N, C-alpha and C positions, 0 to 999 in steps of 0.2 A: 615430415610433419612440419607445419608452420607454427608461428608463434602463438596463433589463436588456439590451436589444438593443444600445445603445451600448457597454455594458460588454463584451459578447461581441465586438463589433468591435474594441474596445480590446485585448482579450486576444489577438486574432489579430495585431494590430500588435506588441504587446509580446512575443509568442512568436517573432518573427523572430530568426534567429541573431545578427545584429548587435545588436539591442536586448537580447537576453539577455546578450550579452557586456558591453554598457554597464552593465546592471543588476548583473552580477557584479562588475565593477570598482568600481562605486559602493558596494555593500554591503561589499566587502572593505576598501576604503579607509575607509569610514565606521566599521566595527568597529575598524580599527587606530587611527584618530584618537580614537575614543571611549575606547579602552583607555589611550592615552597621556594622562597628566594634564596639564591646561593647554592642550590642543589640542582645539577643538570643531569641529562640522560647519560652522559659519559660516566659520571660518578656512580650512578645506579647500576649500569651494566657492569662496571668494574666490581662493585660489591657483590653482584650475583654470579660472577664468573666462578668462584670456588664452590658456591652452593649448587650450581648446575653441573658440576664436574662429572657426576655419575648419572645424570638424566639423559633423556633422549636428545640427540643432536638437533634434529629438525624442530622439535618442540622448544628447545632452549633458544635456538636462533630466531624462531618466530616470536618468542617472548621478548628477546632483545630488540627486534625490529619494532614491536609494539611499544616498547618503552621509548624508543627514538621518536616515533610518531606522536605518542602521548605527551612527551616532553615538549614538543613543538606546540601542541594544542594548549597545554596547561600554562605555558609561559605567558599567554595573553591575559589570563585572569590576574596574575600578579601585576602585570604592567598596567592594566586598566584600573583595578581597584586599589592598588597600593602605590602606583607610580614608581615601582621598583623592578626594572627588567631583570629577570633571572639570568638571561644570557644577552650577549651583544646583539643578537638578531631581534630582540624584543624592544630595543630602544625606541624605534619609531612608533611602535604600538603604544608605548607609554606616553609619548609626546602628544598624540591626539586622543587616545583612548581615555586617559585619566581626565583630560579636560571635558570629555563627554560625560564621564561618571560624575564629575563635580557639578555639572549642569543638570543632573538627574536623568541622564541618558546612558547609564551604565549597562542597562539591559540590552538595548540595541547594539551597543559597542561589543558586548560579549557575544551577541547573536551573529553579527556580521563576521566576527573573528572565527567563530565555530563553523558557520556554514561555508565561509570562504576557504577555511582550512580543509573542510570535507571535499569541496569541489576541486580544489587544487590538488589534494592528495589523490583523488580518483583519477583525474586526467594525467597527473605525473606518473602514477603507477602504471597506467596503460601505456604511456610513452616508454617507461622503463621496460615493460614486457616486449614491446615491438622493436625497440632499438637494440636491446641486449644481444639478440642472435647475430645481427650484422656486425657489431663490434667484436663478438667472439670469433667470427669467421676471419676477420683481419688478424686478431691476436693469435690464432692457431698457427700462423706462419712464423711466429717469433722463435728465434734461436737464442743461444746464450748471450750474445752481444746485445740483441734487442731487449731481452729481459733485464740485463744490467743497466742499459740506458733508461729503461722504464723505472728501475729502482732509484737511479740517480735523480730522475724527475720527481719521484715521490719524496725523496729526501729534501730536495731544494724547495719544492712547493710547500711542504709541511713546515719547513723552517721559516720560509718567508711569510706564510699565512698566519702563523701564531706569534703573538707578541709584537711589540712596537719596534723592535730592533732585529735586523737580519743577523747581526753578529751574535746576539744572545740566542736566537733560534738555532744557528749553526753550532754554537757552543753546546747547547742542550742535545742536538743531534749527535755530535761527535762523542759526547759522554755516553749516549745510548749505544753507539757503534762499538765503543771500547768495552762496554759491558757485554755486548753480543759476542765478543771474542773469548769470553770465559768459558772453559769446558774443553771437551774433546774436539780436536780439529776433524772436520767431516771427511777430509780427503786423506790425511796422513795418519789419523788415529792418535796423534800426540796430545798430551794434556797442555793446555795453555792457561796461564793466569789463574790457576787453581790454588797455588801456594800451599800445596800439600793437603788441602781440605777435601775430603772425599765427597762431601755434599755439593761441591762446586763442579765436579767432573761432568755432571749432566747439564751444566750451564745454569744461568739464573732463570728461575721460574717466571714466565711472563705474567701469569695470573697474580703472583705475589707482588711483582713490581707494579702492575696496573692498580691493584687495590691500594697499595701503599701510597703511590704517587697521587692518585685521584681522590681517594677517600680519606686516608689517614692524614696526608699532607694538608688537604682542604680543611679538615676538622681542626687540626692544630693551628692553622692560619686564622680561621675565624675565632677560635678561642683566644688567640694572641692579640686580637684587636680590642681596643678599649672602648669602642663606641657601642654601647648597649642601649641606645635610644630606641624606644618602641615606635614602630611605624604606624601611621594612622590608616585604617582601612576605610575606603569610601563605600558606604552602604549602597546596595542596588535598590533603586526606587522604581516603582511602577512595574510594568510588564517586561519580562525578559523575552521580548519579541520585537520584530521590526515592522514598521508601517510600510504601506505601499510605496511611499516616497523613498524610504530607506532602501527598499529592494531595488527601486529604479536607479538609485545612486550607487549601488554596491555591485551589481552583476558585471558590469564592464571592468571595474577594478579587479574583481576576482579573476577574470579571464586574463587580463593583462598581467597581473601579478604572477599567475601560474606560468605563463610563457616567458616571463623574465626570470623567475626563480629557478625553474628546472635546469636550463642550460648552464646557469652560473653555478648551481650546486654540483653539476657534473664536471665542471672545469677544474683542473688542478689549480690550487690556490684561489678558488672562487670564494666559497664561504657564504653562508646564509645571510650574513649582515650586509654584504654587497648588494644582493638581490633586493633586500628590503629597502635600502637607501635609494636604489635606482627606481623601484616601484613608487616610492613616496615622491621622488622628484618628478616622475612621469605623471602621476595623478595631480600634482600641484600645477603642472603646466597645462593639463587638459581640462581641469575642473571649470565648471560654470559658477562656482562659489568660492573664489579665491580669498574672500574676506574671512571665511571660516577656518582656513588652514592656520594652525597655531592656536586655534580657539576651540577645537573639537570637531574637525571635519570627518565624517564617516568614511569618505574615500581614503583618508589617511590611515584608517585601521584596516579596511577591507583589502586594499591592494597589498600592503606589506605583509599582512598575515597570510594571504594566499601565496606570496612569493616565499615566505618563510617555510611553509609546509611543502611547497613544490620542491624546494632545494633539498629537503630530506630525501625525497625519492631520487632526485638527481645525484645526490652523493652516493647512492647505492649502485649507480651505473658503473663508475670506474672501480668501485670496490668488488662487485660481483664478477665483472667481465675481465678486469686486469689485475685485481688484487691490490688496487691503488687507493689508500685511504686519503680523503680530502678534508676530514674533520676529526675532532677528538673522539667523538662517539664512533665514527667509522674505524678509527684505529683500535678502539677497544673491541668492537665487533670482529675485527680481523684477528685479534687475540682469541676471541671466542671460537672462531672457525678453527684456528690452529689447536685449540684445546681439545677438539674432537678429531684431530688428525686430518683436517681438511684445509686445503689451500685455495682461497678464492682466485679465480682466473678462468681462462677459456677451457681448461681441462675439467674444471668442476662441472661445467654444463654437460660434458660428455660422460663423466664418471658418476655424477650424482644428480641427474636431471630431476628426479622426484623431489629431492631436497630443495634445489634451487627454485624450481617453479612453484613448489608449495610455499616457499618463503615469499616469493613475489606475489602470489595469489592471496596470501594471508594479509598483505597490506590493504587489499580491497576490503576484506572483512573487518580488519582493524579500524579502517576509516569509518565504516558504518557504526561500529561499536562506540567509537569516540564521539560521534554526533549524538548518540543516545545518552552517553554518559555525561557530556559536558553541560548541555543546557538545562535538563530537568534537575540535575544534582548540583547546581551552582552553589546552593546554600552550604552543602557539605564541603565543597572545595574552599569556600570562604572561611569556614571554621578551622581548616588546616593552617591558615595564616596566623592563628592564635597560639600555635604550639611554641613553647619557649625554646629559644635557640640552644641553651645549655642541654636540655633534654634531647633535642634533635641530634646534635653532634656527638653527645655521649653515646646515643644509640648507634650512630654510624661507626664509632670506634669499636663498640662491643660487637656489632654485626661483622665488621671487617676481621676482627680477631677470631671469632667463632668460625667464620667461613674459611679462613686460612687453616685453622686447626682441622676442620672437617676434611678439607681437600688434601692436606699434607701434614699429618700430626707429627711435627718435629720442632724441637726447641730452636734449632738452627733456622728454620723457616720463619718462626716468630721473630727471631732476632733480625732477619732480613726485612721482615715487614716493618719493624720499628725503625731500622736504619734507613730504609728507603722512604719511610714516612717523614722522618726528620729532614732527609734530603729534599723531599717535595716541599716541605714547609720553608726551608731556606731558599729554594729556588723561587717560590712565590714571593717571599719577602724581598728579594732583589730583582723581581720582574723578569725571571727567566721562564719561558713557556714550558709546559709539562708534556704536551703531546709529542714533540720531536724526540724526546728521550725514549718514550715507549715505542714509537715507530722505528727508531734506530735499533732497539733491541729485537723487535719482531722481524723487520726486513733485512737487518744486517747480515745474518747467516746466509740468506738467499742471495743477496747481492754479491757476497764474497764467493759463493759457490759458482754463480753464473760467470763472474769475472775470471775465475781460475779456469773454468771450462773453456771460455772463449780464448784465453791466452794459450791453453794447452793445444787447442785445435790449430791456432796460428803459429805454434812453436815460439811463443814469447813475443810476437810482433804486436806492439800496443796500437799500431795504426789500424788494426782490424776492427777496433771499436767504432771507427767512423767510416769503414768501407761499406757498410750496409746503409742504404738510404733511410730506412726506418729508424735505425739507431742514431744516425747523424741528425735527423730531424728532432728526435726526442732529446738528444743532448743539446741541440741548439735551443729548443724551448726551455730546457732547464737553465741554460746560461742566461737567456732573456729574463726568466722568472727571478733570477738572482740579481741581475745587473740593473734592469729597468726600475725596480723600486728604489734602489740606491740613487740612481740619477734623479728620479722624481723628488726624493727627499732632499737631495742636495740643492735642486732648483728651488724647492719650496723654502729652504733655509736662506738661500741667496736672495730671494725676493723679499723675505721678511727683513733681512739685514739691510737691503737697499732702501726699504721703506723707513726703517728706523733712522738710517743715515739722512734721508731726506727730511724727516721730522726734526732732527737735530739742527739741520741747516736752517 
């Protein structure tokens, strides 16, 4: 069977009434959290992990994917009307979109963002469906050393992609790897780092860690900030629709943004923000109205928003085919898969094709739902911006606590939730990224298992890790992903210092 046949089967699964309900809940929640500044899809999926513990696996994962897509859609509303990007990927949208809103063109700005996101999401999801089987065929030949090299690549790229410092990213990663060692050794059956505590013999619960680091830590961090100034929401004036001229200026940026954002989202250490910046730079070079850029150019909203949404589908390519998370939300979705005893990767397409293709097909349905939800209900989403932050984050803390109790009713687990929540707050306070510690906890046991298998097969010969061409290439890419940013940063600092020296002379 080809990818098209699998996609049709997936659509039949995704069109079931309960799956449609899960998708609707996901896109609605995703749009709401995208609109609310400071709350991203990663935090929302983390909060819902314990709640969905006993629900249907396919439905829960479809809901998580809907939240991811919805969060990308909803972020444009905050950026355009509030000039407050909910995530780094929405910075460019705020730059041009808010200028349009201040000129009374908030409606067309929101419309081009929503329609561009729909078109980008549609094309990118189809690309995901048709590219995934080819990647799976390659990944099926992976042995222990190839999988270990892939895990190393995941560790390095996640550490380099999040945060301003590679050292801080690696510190966060190694903390996660250390926590992954807690519990029973998978090969020898010996207890490690449990300190005589029976609850630690099963290891640290990924769900508790994710909820604590992303939800509790974020709520404590926001509460600890003293800046409580109310943001001014720019009202939407006139029609929430686009003129013929707006359509003519938007359709090419939509397509260009899609084909820029999708491959960058699929790349290790790509990230949605890189695609949006590249799309903006492309539109600025190709525009026939250069005087409008920086003053509210519609191309500066259309292209980056398309790139932003296409990158979300691109992120799912390495996640589903290789089990490789390239964003914070993908890392939490990986925890969601493992919560149901599933491991994303090539074998998942063979063992659970109905689930995987249902998930991919649900993205097409979620895209259509999002277009219907976003433009007609813009007034409702704007009202969400008036929710007081103390209420919002108090609700997050309450929901996180109740969810953890529901999934694992244990005073020890609540203590872990509080402890890791405080750790998440301290890490944010000092600028340490959160995603690497969660990725280290999730992928650490798998990396250790594959490394020990590879060494057992080679009878302790460490050079076996580079004997395979695939493993050698993956390790080489990992080394480049670590070294190249350091060189670029050093060159940038050197240029700044030389300029300062020249100014002093």
